[in-house]
C-alpha positions in Angstrom: -26.9 44.6 41.8 -27.0 40.8 41.6 -25.5 39.2 44.7 -22.8 36.7 44.1 -22.7 37.2 40.4 -26.1 35.5 40.0 -25.2 32.4 42.0 -27.3 31.5 45.1 -26.3 32.7 48.5 -26.6 31.2 52.0 -29.2 33.3 53.9 -30.2 33.8 57.5 -33.1 35.9 58.5 -33.0 36.6 62.2 -35.0 38.5 64.9 -34.9 38.6 68.7 -38.0 38.3 70.9 -38.7 38.9 74.5 -40.7 36.4 76.6 -43.8 38.5 76.2 -43.6 38.3 72.3 -42.1 41.7 71.6 -39.4 42.1 69.0 -36.2 43.8 70.2 -34.2 46.2 68.1 -30.7 44.9 68.5 -29.0 44.8 65.1 -25.4 44.3 66.4 -26.4 41.3 68.6 -28.4 39.8 65.7 -25.6 40.3 63.2 -23.1 38.5 65.5 -25.6 35.6 65.8 -26.2 35.4 62.1 -22.4 35.4 61.4 -22.1 32.5 63.8 -24.9 30.6 62.1 -23.3 30.8 58.7 -19.7 30.2 59.9 -18.1 27.4 57.9 -20.0 27.8 54.6 -19.6 30.1 51.7 -17.0 32.2 50.1 -15.2 35.4 51.0 -18.0 38.0 50.9 -21.2 38.7 52.7 -24.1 41.2 52.7 -25.9 42.4 55.9 -29.1 44.3 56.0 -31.0 45.5 59.1 -34.7 46.1 58.4 -35.5 48.7 61.0 -39.2 48.8 60.2 -39.8 45.1 61.1 -36.7 44.6 63.3 -35.3 41.7 61.3 -31.7 41.2 60.1 -30.7 39.4 57.0 -27.2 38.0 56.3 -26.3 36.6 53.0 -23.1 34.8 52.2 -21.7 33.9 48.8 -22.0 30.3 47.8 -18.8 28.9 46.5 -18.6 27.1 43.1 -17.9 23.8 44.8 -20.9 24.2 47.2 -23.2 25.1 44.2 -22.0 22.1 42.3 -22.8 19.8 45.3 -26.3 21.1 45.7 -29.0 18.6 44.6 -31.5 20.0 42.0 -34.4 21.8 43.7 -32.5 22.9 46.8 -31.8 26.3 45.5 -34.5 29.0 45.6 -34.4 32.5 44.4 -34.5 35.4 46.9 -35.4 38.8 45.5 -35.0 40.6 48.9 -32.9 43.6 49.3 -29.4 43.5 50.7 -26.7 45.7 52.2 -23.3 46.5 50.6 -20.9 43.7 49.8 -18.1 43.3 52.3 -15.4 40.8 53.3 -16.6 37.9 55.6 -16.8 38.7 59.3 -14.3 36.6 61.2 
């Protein structure tokens, strides 16, 4: 599957650490934080993946055609990482 029909996506990788440098497994909390960080950009779909092994969440949001057209050359980089199923944007 190619995310966003081959167009770039906005992407947040997020983890939660304790004061003693231990990663916490809190996918719901991290997902809510990632959704907040990407609010206001992108289109109508997103992809969420929780990587249990490393306790890192990834949220990808579809870039709109207008956003893509406004991006200067060199600002877009490919991301070959895995992603979860496509869903409607979280409000």
